C-alpha positions in Angstrom: 5.9 -13.1 -65.9 6.4 -13.2 -69.5 10.0 -11.7 -69.1 10.9 -14.2 -66.3 9.5 -17.3 -69.1 11.7 -15.6 -71.9 14.3 -15.3 -70.0 14.8 -18.5 -69.2 14.1 -20.2 -72.6 17.0 -18.1 -73.7 19.0 -19.4 -71.2 18.4 -23.0 -71.5 18.5 -22.5 -75.4 21.8 -20.4 -75.2 23.3 -23.2 -73.0 22.2 -25.7 -74.8 23.4 -24.1 -78.6 26.2 -23.6 -76.8 27.2 -26.8 -75.8 26.4 -28.2 -79.3 28.5 -26.3 -80.9 30.9 -26.8 -78.5 31.0 -30.5 -78.9 30.3 -30.8 -82.1 33.3 -29.0 -83.2 35.2 -31.1 -81.0 33.9 -34.0 -82.3 34.5 -32.9 -86.0 37.9 -32.1 -84.9 38.7 -35.0 -83.4 36.4 -37.3 -86.3 38.8 -35.7 -89.2 42.4 -36.0 -87.2 41.6 -39.5 -86.0 40.4 -40.3 -89.3 43.4 -38.5 -91.5 46.3 -40.2 -88.9 44.3 -43.4 -90.0 44.4 -42.7 -93.7 48.3 -42.0 -93.4 48.7 -45.2 -91.7 47.3 -47.5 -94.0 48.9 -45.0 -97.1 52.2 -46.4 -95.8 51.2 -49.7 -94.9 50.3 -49.8 -98.5 53.3 -48.3 -100.4 55.7 -50.5 -97.4 53.6 -53.1 -99.5 54.9 -52.6 -102.8 58.3 -50.8 -101.6 58.9 -54.6 -100.2 57.6 -56.2 -103.1 60.2 -54.5 -105.5 62.5 -55.1 -102.9 62.1 -59.0 -103.0 61.7 -58.9 -106.9 65.3 -57.3 -107.0 66.6 -59.8 -104.5 65.5 -62.2 -106.2 66.1 -61.2 -110.0 69.1 -59.3 -109.2 67.2 -56.4 -112.2 64.0 -54.9 -112.4 63.3 -56.0 -115.4 59.9 -58.2 -115.7 58.6 -56.0 -113.0 55.7 -54.3 -115.2 53.3 -57.5 -114.3 53.6 -57.4 -110.8 52.9 -53.6 -110.5 49.8 -53.3 -113.1 48.5 -56.1 -111.3 49.0 -53.9 -107.8 47.9 -50.8 -109.4 45.0 -52.2 -111.0 43.6 -53.1 -107.3 45.0 -50.1 -105.4 43.7 -46.8 -107.1 47.4 -46.2 -107.2 49.8 -45.9 -110.3 53.6 -46.0 -110.1 56.7 -45.1 -111.6 60.4 -46.8 -111.5 63.3 -44.9 -111.6 66.9 -46.1 -111.9 69.7 -43.4 -112.0 66.8 -40.8 -112.6 66.0 -43.1 -116.0 62.2 -43.8 -115.6 62.3 -47.8 -116.5 58.9 -48.4 -115.8 55.5 -46.9 -115.6 51.8 -48.1 -115.3 50.2 -45.0 -115.4 47.3 -45.6 -118.4 49.4 -44.3 -121.7 51.5 -47.1 -120.5 55.8 -46.9 -120.6 57.0 -44.0 -122.2 60.3 -45.3 -122.5 63.5 -43.9 -121.1 62.4 -40.4 -119.9 64.7 -39.0 -117.5 63.9 -36.5 -114.5 65.1 -32.9 -114.4 65.3 -30.9 -110.8 62.7 -33.6 -109.5 60.6 -32.7 -112.2 58.9 -35.0 -115.3 60.0 -35.0 -118.6 57.2 -35.9 -120.4 56.4 -35.1 -124.3 52.6 -34.1 -123.9 51.3 -36.4 -126.8 47.5 -35.4 -126.2 44.8 -33.4 -124.5 44.1 -36.3 -122.3 47.7 -37.1 -121.1 47.9 -36.9 -117.3 49.5 -33.9 -115.6 51.8 -35.4 -112.6 52.2 -31.7 -110.8 48.3 -32.4 -109.8 48.5 -35.4 -108.7 49.1 -36.7 -105.2 52.8 -38.4 -105.4 55.2 -39.9 -102.7 58.4 -40.9 -103.8 60.9 -44.0 -102.2 64.5 -45.1 -102.2 64.4 -48.9 -103.0 67.1 -50.2 -100.9 68.9 -53.6 -101.2 71.9 -54.3 -99.1 72.3 -50.7 -97.7 72.5 -50.1 -101.2 69.9 -47.5 -103.9 69.2 -49.5 -106.2 65.9 -47.4 -107.5 63.3 -45.0 -107.0 59.7 -45.8 -106.7 57.2 -43.0 -107.6 53.8 -43.6 -106.4 51.0 -41.5 -107.8 47.3 -41.7 -106.8 44.7 -41.8 -109.5 42.8 -39.5 -107.5 42.7 -35.4 -108.2 41.8 -34.3 -104.3 43.7 -32.7 -101.8 45.1 -34.6 -99.0 44.8 -38.2 -98.5 41.2 -39.2 -98.9 39.8 -41.7 -102.1 36.9 -40.8 -103.7 34.9 -43.5 -101.5 36.6 -42.2 -98.0 36.0 -38.8 -99.4 32.0 -39.4 -99.9 32.3 -41.2 -96.3 33.7 -38.5 -94.4 31.5 -36.2 -95.9 28.3 -38.0 -95.1 29.5 -38.9 -91.5 29.5 -35.0 -91.1 26.5 -34.6 -92.4 24.4 -36.8 -90.3 26.3 -35.0 -87.7 25.2 -31.9 -88.6 21.8 -33.2 -88.8 22.0 -34.9 -85.6 22.9 -31.5 -83.9 20.1 -30.1 -85.7 18.0 -32.4 -84.2 19.4 -32.1 -81.0 18.9 -28.2 -80.7 15.5 -28.7 -81.6 15.1 -31.1 -78.5 16.8 -29.1 -76.2 14.7 -26.0 -77.5 11.4 -28.2 -76.6 12.7 -29.3 -73.5 13.9 -26.0 -72.9 10.0 -24.6 -73.5 8.6 -27.2 -71.1 11.3 -26.4 -68.2 10.5 -22.9 -68.6 6.9 -23.0 -68.6 7.3 -25.6 -65.6 8.8 -23.2 -63.4 7.6 -19.6 -64.7 3.7 -20.9 -64.5 3.7 -22.0 -61.1 5.5 -18.6 -59.8 2.9 -16.6 -61.8 0.5 -18.2 -59.5 2.3 -17.8 -56.9 2.8 -14.1 -57.3 -1.1 -13.9 -58.3 -1.5 -15.0 -54.9 0.5 -12.7 -53.1 -0.8 -10.1 -55.3 -4.6 -11.2 -53.5 -2.7 -11.4 -49.9 -1.3 -8.1 -50.3 -5.1 -6.4 -51.5 -6.4 -8.0 -48.4 -7.6 -11.2 -49.6 -6.7 -14.2 -47.8 -9.3 -16.5 -48.6 -7.0 -17.9 -52.0 -4.1 -20.1 -51.4 -1.5 -20.7 -54.0 -1.7 -23.8 -56.1 0.6 -26.7 -55.1 2.0 -27.1 -58.8 5.4 -27.1 -60.6 8.8 -28.1 -59.0 9.3 -29.7 -55.5 10.8 -26.3 -54.8 8.1 -24.5 -55.7 5.9 -26.7 -54.3 7.5 -25.9 -50.7 7.7 -22.4 -51.2 3.5 -22.3 -51.7 3.1 -24.5 -49.1 4.7 -22.4 -46.8 3.0 -19.1 -48.2 -0.1 -20.9 -47.7 0.6 -21.5 -43.8 1.4 -17.6 -43.9 -1.5 -17.2 -45.4 -3.5 -19.0 -43.2 -1.7 -17.3 -40.3 -2.6 -14.0 -41.5 -5.9 -14.8 -41.8 -6.1 -16.1 -38.0 -4.4 -12.7 -37.1 -6.9 -10.4 -39.0 -9.6 -12.7 -38.0 -8.5 -12.6 -34.3 -7.8 -8.5 -34.9 -11.2 -8.1 -36.0 -12.5 -10.4 -33.0 -10.7 -8.3 -30.3 -12.0 -5.5 -31.8 -15.5 -6.8 -31.5 -14.5 -8.3 -28.0 -12.8 -5.1 -26.5 -16.1 -3.0 -27.3 -18.4 -5.2 -26.1 -16.2 -5.6 -22.6 -16.3 -2.4 -22.3 -19.8 -0.9 -23.8 -21.0 -3.4 -20.3 -19.5 -1.8 -17.5 -20.1 1.8 -19.0 -24.0 0.9 -20.0 -23.9 -0.3 -16.0 -22.5 3.1 -14.5 -24.5 5.3 -17.0 -27.9 3.6 -15.9 -26.6 4.2 -12.5 -26.2 7.9 -13.0 -29.0 8.3 -14.8 -30.9 6.8 -11.6 -29.4 9.1 -9.5 -30.2 11.7 -11.8 -33.8 11.1 -11.9 -34.1 10.2 -8.3 -35.2 6.8 -9.6 -32.7 5.1 -7.4 -31.3 6.4 -4.2 -27.1 6.4 -3.6 -27.4 4.5 -1.0 -24.4 2.1 0.1 -25.7 -0.5 -1.6 -25.9 0.7 -4.8 -23.1 3.0 -4.8 -21.3 -0.8 -4.1 -22.7 -1.7 -7.6 -21.3 1.6 -9.0 -17.7 0.6 -7.1 -18.2 -2.7 -8.8 -18.6 -2.0 -12.4 -16.1 0.8 -11.7 -13.2 -1.4 -10.5 -14.2 -4.2 -13.2 -13.4 -1.9 -16.0 -10.9 -0.9 -14.2 -9.3 -4.3 -14.0 -10.0 -5.3 -17.8 -7.8 -1.7 -18.6 -4.8 -3.1 -16.1 -5.1 -6.4 -17.9 -4.7 -5.2 -21.6 -2.0 -2.8 -20.1 -0.3 -5.7 -19.2 -1.2 -8.0 -22.0 -0.1 -5.1 -24.5 3.8 -4.7 -22.5 4.2 -8.6 -22.7 3.1 -8.8 -26.2 5.5 -5.6 -27.1 8.4 -7.6 -25.5 9.2 -4.3 -23.9 8.5 -5.6 -20.1 12.1 -6.2 -19.3 12.2 -9.0 -16.3 14.2 -10.5 -13.6 15.3 -14.2 -13.2 16.3 -15.8 -10.5 16.2 -19.2 -8.3 13.0 -19.7 -6.6 11.8 -22.0 -4.4 8.8 -23.8 -5.4 7.5 -23.5 -1.5 7.7 -20.5 -0.8 5.9 -19.5 -3.7 3.0 -22.0 -2.2 2.8 -20.7 0.8 1.6 -16.9 -0.5 -0.7 -19.0 -3.5 -2.5 -20.8 -0.1 -2.9 -17.2 1.6 -4.5 -15.8 -1.9 -6.5 -18.6 -2.9 -7.7 -20.9 0.3 -10.1 -18.1 1.8 -12.1 -18.8 -1.7 -11.6 -22.1 -1.8 -13.5 -22.4 1.6 -15.9 -19.9 1.3 -16.8 -22.0 -2.4 -16.5 -26.1 0.1 -13.5 -27.0 -2.3 -10.3 -28.6 -1.2 -7.3 -26.8 -2.1 -4.2 -29.5 -2.2 -0.2 -28.9 -2.9 1.9 -31.6 -2.9 6.0 -31.4 -4.1 9.4 -32.0 -3.0 11.5 -28.6 -2.0 13.1 -28.0 -5.4 14.2 -24.7 -7.1 13.1 -23.1 -10.6 14.6 -20.6 -12.6 12.2 -17.9 -13.3 10.7 -14.9 -11.8 9.1 -15.3 -8.4 6.1 -12.3 -9.1 5.2 -13.6 -12.6 5.6 -17.3 -11.2 2.9 -16.3 -8.5 0.6 -14.5 -10.8 0.4 -17.5 -12.8 -0.5 -19.6 -10.1 -2.9 -17.6 -9.3 -4.9 -17.1 -12.3 -5.1 -20.9 -13.3 -6.1 -21.4 -9.7 -9.2 -18.8 -9.3 -10.0 -19.8 -12.8 -10.2 -23.9 -11.3 -12.2 -22.8 -8.5 -14.7 -20.7 -10.4 -14.9 -23.9 -12.9 -15.3 -26.5 -10.0 -18.4 -27.4 -7.7 -18.6 -27.2 -4.2 -16.9 -30.4 -2.8 -14.7 -30.6 -5.3 -10.9 -30.6 -5.3 -7.9 -28.2 -6.6 -4.4 -29.7 -6.8 -1.3 -28.2 -7.1 2.0 -30.6 -7.9 5.0 -30.0 -8.3 8.0 -33.2 -9.8 11.3 -32.8 -12.0 11.5 -34.3 -15.0 15.2 -34.5 -16.4 16.2 -30.9 -17.2 12.5 -29.2 -16.4 10.3 -28.9 -13.4 6.6 -29.7 -14.4 4.3 -27.6 -12.7 0.2 -29.3 -12.6 -2.6 -27.2 -11.3 -5.7 -29.5 -11.6 -9.1 -29.1 -10.8 -12.2 -31.8 -10.8 -14.6 -29.3 -12.5 -16.9 -29.1 -15.5 -14.2 -29.9 -17.8 -13.4 -28.2 -21.1 -14.8 -29.8 -24.6 -12.0 -31.1 -26.7 -13.3 -28.4 -29.6 -12.7 -25.5 -27.1 -9.6 -26.3 -26.2 -7.8 -24.5 -29.1 -9.1 -21.1 -28.2 -8.8 -21.0 -24.6 -6.0 -18.7 -24.3 -7.3 -16.0 -26.8 -8.3 -13.1 -25.5 -11.7 -12.8 -23.8 -12.7 -16.4 -24.7 -14.8 -17.9 -22.3 -16.8 -21.1 -21.6 -20.2 -19.7 -21.5 -21.6 -18.6 -24.5 -24.0 -15.6 -22.7 -22.0 -12.8 -22.4 -24.4 -10.9 -20.1 -22.6 -10.9 -16.8 -24.4 -9.3 -13.8 -23.1 -11.0 -11.2 -20.7 -10.0 -8.6 -18.5 -13.1 -8.6 -15.2 -14.0 -9.8 -16.7 -15.3 -12.8 -17.9 -12.1 -14.4 -13.7 -11.8 -14.8 -12.1 -9.6 -17.9 -11.6 -12.7 -19.7 -8.0 -11.8 -20.6 -6.8 -14.4 -17.4 -5.7 -16.9 -19.7 -3.9 -14.9 -22.3 -1.7 -13.8 -19.6 -1.2 -16.6 -18.3 -0.1 -17.7 -21.8 2.4 -14.6 -22.0 4.2 -14.8 -18.8 4.8 -18.1 -19.1 6.4 -17.1 -22.6 8.1 -14.6 -20.5 9.9 -17.0 -18.3 11.3 -18.8 -21.0 8.7 -21.7 -19.9 5.8 -23.5 -22.0 2.6 -24.4 -21.0 -0.1 -27.2 -21.9 -3.5 -28.3 -21.0 -5.8 -31.2 -21.2 -9.2 -31.2 -20.4 -12.5 -34.1 -20.8 -15.9 -32.4 -20.1 -17.6 -33.6 -16.8 -14.1 -34.5 -15.6 -11.8 -31.8 -15.0 -8.5 -30.1 -16.8 -5.3 -30.3 -16.0 -2.9 -27.1 -17.3 0.9 -28.5 -17.1 3.6 -25.5 -17.0 6.7 -26.9 -17.5 9.9 -24.6 -16.5 13.7 -24.8 -16.6 15.1 -26.2 -13.3 
């Protein structure tokens, strides 16, 4: 997990550094270019101002005599020096060594007497040359010399300003990078830490420990993942519990008939009990009960394995109810329970054998829990695209907290498992589990409502 943290941190930091460098270089280039263009315009305007001054002076005086004072004023206020030529003869200069007399230019250069070591070397200065035109005639030539020996257009204070801006940009970039690293660290921690905790929970689950749950921390996506993981662990924990419970239940269910058979056989061998018809019927009952348990387990295993293929067809519910009546009506009369069926003549998309098994199990279960003079009612009706089949009884009902478990294997309302009677109530305990799986097989759904002391209602929804 440290590798994930390192990769996230390096990734975020690398992206942040790349973005900062990209925009820093882009901004620096853009600023330098725009600032240079701005200074070019400023210099051009300044130069044009001096040229306009000379042109206007010449137009007014028809000569450049007396131009020294105006040029010196401009030179002192603009940090520029001016050399004015007529026919390559220097007639005026504002350089600090003053007017040098009628020097001449040769091949575009200056022929100047080196008077002392402090004399300014014009070739190391930034110079610009402009013709002075009056009425389309060139009356002179102006050479503008900047006093600062700096490459380019920048005056000293302008150069200092540019350097200051660039230095501030570098400082801002460093601060931004540090903040980006801090944010990258926090984001990396917020992602890697919850994943590490979730990984530990997965490891615990892999070792068979379903008691621990993942913490719901971190970004919402990781919280959702942890929530779904916890649901999965809860389901696995429940499945593990049911598996353990199933093992205990089936061993108990098999032990009872086998122990009973063993006691009868030993009693016959020791001649304690005679092999009379009544005793043999008891032995036969235990064998039948054991056989039914095994058959139901086999049927349930086939249903859950999805290996059992079934054929679906349109089934008339009235035909199914006729078969159901012939099967359960004798038992209902024997228990003095009123068995009632009602519903329209409709068809449902199902498997007739499975549907009959479902209703038989539910009705027999209802009869087993309904007292004498009670009622068991099977009704059906069409509800939009579904057919609702209802099995209702007026029996003892089921407590609400136990409704969740009634479809579990071997679940019974009675806490006492010792069943020695030979009536139906000592069944396999798999009836409702089979009903649930059968309903799934025919693409239906089953629900149950019950109130203790009033009765229970099972509702099956089937496709019409």
